[in-house]
C-alpha positions in Angstrom: -1.0 -2.5 -14.3 2.0 -2.4 -17.3 2.4 -5.6 -18.4 4.1 -7.7 -21.4 3.4 -11.2 -22.9 6.8 -13.1 -23.1 7.4 -15.8 -25.8 10.6 -18.0 -25.5 11.6 -21.8 -25.2 12.2 -21.5 -21.2 8.6 -20.0 -20.6 5.9 -18.0 -22.4 3.0 -16.0 -21.1 2.1 -12.8 -18.8 4.3 -10.8 -17.1 4.1 -7.6 -15.5 6.2 -4.6 -15.0 8.1 -3.4 -11.5 8.9 0.7 -11.9 12.3 -0.4 -12.5 12.3 -4.0 -14.5 16.1 -5.9 -15.2 16.3 -8.6 -18.1 18.9 -10.8 -17.8 20.6 -14.2 -17.8 21.6 -14.5 -13.8 18.4 -15.4 -12.1 19.6 -13.4 -8.7 20.5 -10.5 -10.0 17.1 -9.4 -12.5 13.4 -9.4 -12.5 13.1 -11.9 -15.6 15.1 -14.4 -16.1 16.3 -14.8 -19.7 18.5 -17.9 -19.8 20.3 -17.9 -22.7 24.1 -18.1 -23.9 23.3 -14.8 -26.2 22.0 -12.7 -23.3 24.2 -11.0 -20.9 24.0 -11.5 -16.9 22.4 -7.2 -17.4 20.9 -7.2 -20.5 18.3 -4.7 -20.9 16.2 -2.3 -18.3 12.8 -1.0 -19.0 11.8 1.6 -16.5 9.3 4.0 -15.5 9.8 7.8 -16.1 6.6 9.5 -16.0 4.5 9.6 -17.8 6.3 6.8 -19.9 8.3 3.4 -20.1 11.5 3.8 -21.3 13.5 0.6 -22.9 17.6 0.8 -22.4 20.4 -1.3 -23.3 23.2 -2.4 -20.9 24.2 -5.4 -23.0 27.3 -6.1 -25.6 24.7 -8.3 -27.8 22.7 -5.9 -28.5 18.6 -5.3 -28.3 15.9 -5.1 -31.4 12.9 -2.8 -30.7 10.3 -3.5 -33.5 13.3 -4.9 -35.1 15.7 -2.2 -35.2 18.4 -2.4 -33.1 18.6 0.8 -30.6 21.4 2.6 -29.6 23.4 1.5 -26.2 22.7 3.1 -23.0 20.0 5.2 -24.2 16.6 5.3 -23.1 13.9 4.3 -26.0 9.5 4.9 -25.2 7.5 2.0 -25.8 4.3 2.0 -26.5 1.6 -0.8 -26.7 2.0 -3.4 -29.2 5.9 -2.9 -29.5 8.1 -6.1 -29.6 11.0 -6.5 -28.1 13.9 -8.9 -29.5 17.2 -9.5 -26.4 20.2 -10.2 -28.8 18.4 -10.2 -32.2 18.1 -13.6 -32.5 14.2 -14.1 -32.1 14.4 -17.0 -29.0 13.7 -14.5 -26.8 10.5 -12.2 -27.5 8.5 -9.8 -25.6 5.3 -7.4 -26.7 4.2 -4.7 -24.4 0.6 -5.4 -23.9 -0.3 -2.2 -21.5 1.8 0.7 -20.5 0.0 1.9 -17.8 1.6 3.3 -14.4 3.0 1.0 -12.2 1.8 0.0 -8.7 1.7 -2.5 -6.3 -0.9 -5.2 -6.3 -1.0 -9.0 -5.6 -1.3 -11.9 -8.2 -3.0 -15.3 -8.1 -0.7 -17.7 -8.4 -2.7 -20.4 -10.3 -3.7 -17.3 -13.0 -1.5 -14.6 -13.4 -4.5 -12.5 -15.1 -5.8 -12.3 -11.7 -4.6 -9.5 -9.9 -5.4 -7.5 -6.9 -4.5 -3.8 -6.5 -3.1 -2.7 -3.5 -2.4 1.0 -3.3 -0.9 1.6 0.2 -3.9 0.1 1.9 -7.1 -2.7 0.4 -9.2 -5.1 2.2 -9.2 -8.2 -0.2 -10.3 -9.7 -1.7 -12.4 -6.7 -2.1 -14.8 -4.4 0.3 -17.8 -6.5 0.2 -16.2 -9.6 1.4 -13.1 -8.9 3.1 -10.4 -11.6 4.8 -7.9 -9.2 5.3 -6.7 -5.5 5.3 -3.0 -5.6 3.2 -1.3 -1.9 3.8 2.0 -0.5 3.7 2.8 1.1 7.1 3.9 4.8 6.9 6.0 4.6 9.9 7.6 0.6 9.4 7.5 1.4 5.8 6.6 -2.5 4.9 4.2 -4.3 4.2 1.8 -5.6 6.9 -1.5 -8.2 6.6 -4.3 -7.9 9.2 -6.8 -10.3 9.7 -10.4 -9.0 9.4 -11.8 -11.6 11.5 -9.2 -11.7 14.5 -7.2 -8.6 14.3 -3.8 -10.8 14.2 -0.8 -8.9 12.1 1.7 -10.7 9.6 4.8 -10.0 8.0 6.3 -8.2 6.8 5.9 -9.2 3.1 8.7 -8.4 0.1 8.4 -8.3 -2.8 7.6 -12.2 -4.0 6.2 -13.1 -0.7 3.1 -15.7 -0.9 -0.1 -14.7 1.1 -3.1 -17.1 1.7 -7.3 -15.8 1.7 -10.1 -16.5 -0.8 -9.0 -20.3 -1.1 -6.1 -19.0 -3.4 -2.2 -18.3 -3.5 -1.6 -14.8 -4.0 2.7 -13.1 -4.7 3.7 -9.6 -3.8 4.3 -7.9 -6.8 6.4 -4.3 -5.2 7.1 -1.7 -6.9 10.5 -0.3 -5.7 11.2 1.8 -2.9 13.6 4.6 -3.0 17.1 4.3 -1.3 18.2 7.4 -1.2 18.9 8.2 2.6 15.9 10.6 3.2 16.7 14.0 5.2 16.4 14.2 9.1 13.3 17.3 9.6 13.3 18.3 12.7 10.2 20.3 12.3 8.3 17.1 10.4 4.9 16.7 11.4 3.9 13.9 13.9 0.4 12.5 14.8 0.9 14.4 18.1 1.2 17.7 16.2 -2.3 17.1 14.3 -5.6 18.3 15.8 -8.6 16.1 15.6 -11.8 17.8 16.4 -15.0 15.6 16.5 -18.6 16.8 16.4 -21.3 14.2 17.7 -24.8 14.4 17.5 -27.1 14.8 20.5 -28.0 11.1 20.2 -24.6 10.1 19.2 -26.2 9.1 16.1 -23.2 10.5 13.5 -19.7 11.5 13.9 -18.0 14.3 11.6 -14.2 14.3 11.2 -11.7 17.4 10.8 -7.9 17.0 11.0 -5.9 20.2 11.2 -2.1 19.9 10.1 -0.4 23.3 10.4 -2.9 25.5 9.7 -4.6 23.3 7.4 -8.1 21.9 8.1 -9.2 18.6 6.7 -12.7 17.5 6.4 -13.2 13.9 6.7 -16.8 13.9 6.9 -19.6 12.3 8.9 -17.9 8.4 9.1 -19.1 5.1 11.5 -15.3 4.9 11.7 -14.9 8.2 13.5 -16.9 7.0 16.1 -14.7 4.4 17.1 -12.0 6.7 17.6 -14.0 9.3 19.4 -15.1 5.9 21.7 -11.3 5.1 22.5 -10.5 8.8 22.8 -13.2 9.4 25.7 -11.9 6.3 27.4 -8.5 7.5 27.4 -9.5 10.8 28.6 -12.1 9.7 31.5 -11.3 6.0 32.3 -7.8 4.9 31.6 -5.8 8.7 31.2 -2.1 6.4 32.2 -2.3 3.9 29.3 -5.7 4.1 27.5 -6.3 0.4 26.5 -9.7 -0.5 26.6 -10.8 -4.3 26.1 -11.6 -5.7 22.8 -14.6 -7.6 24.6 -15.8 -4.8 26.4 -15.1 -2.7 23.8 -17.5 -4.9 21.2 -20.9 -4.8 24.0 -20.3 -1.1 24.3 -20.5 -0.2 21.0 -22.7 -3.2 19.4 -20.1 -4.3 17.0 -19.1 -7.8 15.8 -15.4 -8.3 15.3 -15.1 -8.3 11.7 -17.2 -5.2 11.6 -15.1 -3.3 13.9 -11.7 -4.5 12.6 -12.9 -3.1 9.2 -14.1 0.2 10.6 -10.1 0.1 12.1 -8.7 -0.7 8.9 -11.2 2.3 7.2 -10.0 4.8 9.9 -6.7 4.4 9.3 -6.7 4.4 5.6 -8.9 7.5 5.9 -6.9 9.7 8.0 -3.6 8.4 6.2 -4.7 9.6 3.4 -5.8 12.8 4.3 -2.1 13.4 6.2 0.7 11.7 3.5 3.4 13.7 5.3 2.2 13.0 8.8 4.8 10.3 11.0 3.9 8.3 13.9 0.3 7.1 12.2 0.5 4.0 13.1 -0.2 5.4 16.8 -3.7 6.5 15.7 -5.0 3.3 16.9 -2.8 0.4 18.6 -3.5 -3.0 19.5 -1.9 -5.2 21.5 -3.4 -8.6 22.7 -7.0 -7.9 23.4 -6.9 -4.4 23.7 -7.0 -1.5 21.8 -5.8 2.3 22.0 -5.7 5.5 20.2 -3.0 7.7 21.0 -4.7 11.1 19.7 -2.9 13.8 21.8 -4.6 16.8 20.5 -8.2 16.6 20.3 -11.5 18.8 20.4 -14.9 17.2 21.1 -18.5 19.2 20.5 -21.5 18.0 20.7 -24.2 19.7 18.9 -22.0 22.4 18.7 -21.3 22.9 22.4 -17.6 22.1 23.4 -17.0 18.7 25.7 -13.7 18.5 26.0 -10.6 19.4 24.2 -6.9 19.0 25.2 -5.1 21.2 25.3 -7.5 23.2 27.4 
């Protein structure tokens, strides 16, 4: 993650760069405050413009890059090791230490060097021993967290919000969102338009899933979480066609899963489908929760058992 070292009388140490990172004296309007009289309320910007980080002076008192004053209102490419002196008096100086692309992440409040990248969805603190599933809901366009042990959801979380897990307090460090108005597209693909094809073995020990969107097929391979989707779909079609809800305690018994393992499978199913279908809306409906129950809202599907069609919709 892109970062810098800050040296100033008001505070030293490691800092991270957002994709549009502002510096200045006014605390409520900038990402990094520099509380000095010679620093403007809004003094400078470091912005990610792939493949570079660019520095721009927007102040009255100027900015020095490597001891040279840069032209005002003109973007200058930054490199590892560059030093930036705000107003050129040597009291507030930062050194660029990393110029990798920006990503959303969690920062340990007690140890700034400890970070966890959260690219759209992650199990934290790690995949081996997860406590939470942290994800950005594509439909709500906000960040949430879901307990692996209980399935309870918390959030939404914004940049700077705090979450606790692994016995530590972590701060959300989020890249900025595009505030431009999104053009409505009546032809946009929704989850209801996607065809899900399940291929299950005769003994039902393995399940393969393919998803077809606008004539393009995405093979999602053979995964245990595909069988969870298939089980919820079968339940909706045969036992609960009107609502599709399945009691979670009954689901544990039917699949022989512990709650934590099932919640991890739910997370992985959502993540894999979202990754394969990034432009499809309505993905929060893939697996839906309510207190003590789950359901899937898959509409179009085909189910094959050892190559023989078992069921499909539409018929």
